[in-house]
N, C-alpha and C positions, 0 to 999 in steps of 0.2 A: 440555315439554308445552305446546302451543299455547293461548292464552287463550280464553275463551270469551266471546262477546258475543250477544245478544239480537238476532234477526232473524228475517225471515218471509220465504219462499220463495213467487213468484207467477209466473205466465203475464204476460209482458210484454203492457202496451196500447200504443195507438198513441200516447196521451199521453206514453210514454215515449220516444219517438224520439230526440227531442234529448239527453236525459240518459243514452241507451244509447250512442249513436254517440259523443259525449263520452266515456264511461265506457272503450269498445272501444278509440279511438284515445288517450287516456292510458295504458291498460295495455300498446298495443303500441308504444310511445313507442321502447321498447328496441330495436326491428328498425331504427330508421333509420339505425343504422351499416351495415346493408347492403342495405336495401330503400328506396326511393324513397316518398316522399308517406304519407299518412294510410292505416290498414288497413280502414276503410270510410267509408261514407257514408250521410247520413241517407237517402238514397232506396233504398241496399240494406237498412238496418237495417228500414226501414218496411214492406218486401216480407217481411222475414224474420219480422217481428212479426205482419203478417197471415196467413202461413202458419202460424202459432201456434208457431212452433220457439223463442223465448227465455223463458227463465226468468229474473228477476231477485231478486236477494238485497236485502231493505230493509235501510237501515242510515240512523238517524239521520234521518229523514224523507227520505231520497233512495234512492240505488240504489248499494249498495257493491261489488255483482258481478254477474256476469251469464255466463250460458253458453246457447249454439246446440244444441239439442238436435233431431235428425232421428231418426224412430223405424224400425222394419224397413219397408224397401222404400221409404224416403221419399228416400234420397241417392242421386244418379245415380253408378254406379261402384262402387254398394258391394252386397256379396252381400243378397239380400232379407230374410235371416234376420238381418241385420247390423243395429245401431243405429249412430249417428254423433254425436257431440259435438264441437264446434270453438267458437273465439273465447271461451275462457273467459278473464274479465277480471274481474279485482279492483282497487280503487281502490289506486294504489302505496302510500298511506299506511297501509292496510288489510292489505296482503300478511303472509304469516307469521301471519294470526290463525284459519285453518281455514276461511276463507269458501269459497276456491275448491275444498278438499276437501269440504266440504258439499254444493256445488253438483254436484259429481262424483257423490257418492251419490245425492244425487235424482236426477239424470239417468238413473244406472245402475238406479236403482229402476223410473223409469218406462218405461224399456226392457224391464227383465224383467217387468213388468206388461204389455207390449204383445207378450209372445213373443220377443221377440230373443233369440238364442243367444251374442251375442259384442257388445261396444262397440268401436268403431273410433274412432281418432284420427288427425290428421297433424300434426308436428312438424317445424319448421323445422331442418334439421342443426346450423345454428350457433347454436342456443339449447342447448347441451348440459344445461344446468340444468333445462330441461323435460322432456328424456328421462328425466334420473335421478328428478325428481320422480314422472313418470308410472309409471316400473318400480315406486318404492314404493308406488304404487298399486294394483300388479298387473297393469299393462299391459307387453307384451313387443312387442319389434320384430318385425314380420314381412315387411317389405319396404321400398325406396323407392319414389319418384315423381318426376318433374321438376317443380320449381318453374318455372322458365323455359330459356329456351335459355342456353348456356353463355355466351353473350356478354353481359358486363353492358351494362346501358342497353336491352337488348330487352323487350318487353311480357311480362309473364307470361301464362301461359295462362288463357283463360277461366274463370269461377269464382273467381277470387283477386282480385277489384277492379283488373286490368289494371294492378297495380304493376310498376316496372321495378327489376331488381336492381341494386345497386351491387357486388355481389361474387357469384360463383356459387355457388349454393346449391340444395339440394333438400330435398325432403320425406322424414322419416322416418315409415312406416305403421306404428301399433301397434293392439295390439288386447287385449281382455281377455273371456275366458269368462265368460257370465253364464249364471245358471239362471233361465229363466223361471218366473215365479210365476203362482200360481194365480189365476183372472181377477176373484176376489172382492176384489183390494188396492184399497184407498180412495185418493184423492189425501191425505186426511189422513194414512192410513198411511207414505205416501210422503214427506210432509213438505211438500207444497203446502199453503199458506194459503189 
């Protein structure tokens, strides 16, 4: 069983930009073996915060974890009845404590409250441990999509921070069916502070 720690989940604010950028980049450092550069930039995080898409999990006076959530119809290339989450990030020293699982549950509850029938995610195929973890949460593989051109060193497609690959890789598309909730769901019931 994972240890429990007291935390609060809330929407990210503009003042979180630097801390959130650092968190995401630290959490994604493991990908540096096959993808060049940092996962994100302060400019990208600021834009996503303005769009209202980031949730953060507070821990010890800072941000311990975060997740990007896009509701039904908000993510280009995703069917309008599906929600999407990505950039799930947990401080390396806090991984294994249930923070990521909690954020995924809150993201799913928000998507259900917004009427989504499915939650979708994309995982880099070289991160096999992530596919296994998402399967344990009820996600199933539904397809693949390209990450970048087959040639290492070529830029990634628009929408993934233009990072070049060191090794050929692709996305595994995963999805989980949701049960749209009654519109009376409150943010408190979902778990938002």
